[in-house]
C-alpha positions in Angstrom: 0.4 21.3 95.7 1.2 22.3 92.3 1.4 18.9 91.1 -2.2 18.2 92.4 -3.8 20.7 89.9 -1.5 19.3 87.1 -3.1 15.9 87.5 -6.9 17.1 87.1 -7.0 17.1 83.1 -5.6 13.4 83.2 -8.2 12.4 85.8 -10.9 14.3 83.9 -10.0 12.4 80.5 -9.8 8.9 82.4 -13.2 9.6 84.0 -14.8 10.4 80.7 -13.4 7.5 78.9 -14.7 5.3 81.5 -17.9 6.8 81.7 -18.3 6.2 77.8 -17.1 2.6 78.1 -19.9 1.6 80.7 -22.6 3.7 78.9 -21.6 1.7 75.8 -21.7 -1.5 77.8 -25.1 -0.9 79.1 -26.6 0.1 75.9 -25.1 -2.9 74.2 -26.5 -5.4 76.6 -29.9 -3.9 76.5 -29.8 -4.2 72.4 -28.6 -7.8 72.8 -31.5 -8.4 75.2 -34.1 -6.8 72.9 -32.7 -8.8 70.0 -33.0 -12.1 71.7 -36.5 -11.3 73.2 -37.7 -10.4 69.5 -36.3 -13.8 68.1 -37.1 -15.9 71.0 -40.3 -14.7 72.6 -41.6 -12.6 69.7 -41.0 -15.2 67.1 -39.4 -12.7 64.9 -36.0 -14.2 64.3 -34.8 -12.2 61.3 -36.0 -9.0 62.6 -34.1 -9.9 66.0 -31.0 -10.8 64.0 -31.0 -7.5 61.9 -31.7 -5.3 64.8 -28.7 -7.0 66.8 -26.3 -6.8 64.0 -27.2 -3.4 62.7 -27.7 -1.9 66.3 -24.1 -3.3 67.4 -22.5 -1.8 64.2 -24.4 1.5 64.7 -23.1 1.5 68.5 -19.8 1.3 67.4 -19.7 3.7 64.9 -21.5 6.1 67.0 -19.2 5.7 70.2 -16.1 5.7 67.7 -17.2 9.0 65.8 -18.5 11.0 68.8 -16.6 12.5 71.5 
């Protein structure tokens, strides 16, 4: 039974990492959909491109820096 309590920190770290990955994926998909909507439906392709590229870079930096 002592081994079961030793595995808890590893499981918690795995759960936290997976949660960050899923959150990043959802936010990135939403960002891309908004950028495509601005470019295609809103007829603002330059703003959509800047938002898509800048937002992707900002998401990558934010998730790399923040714990």
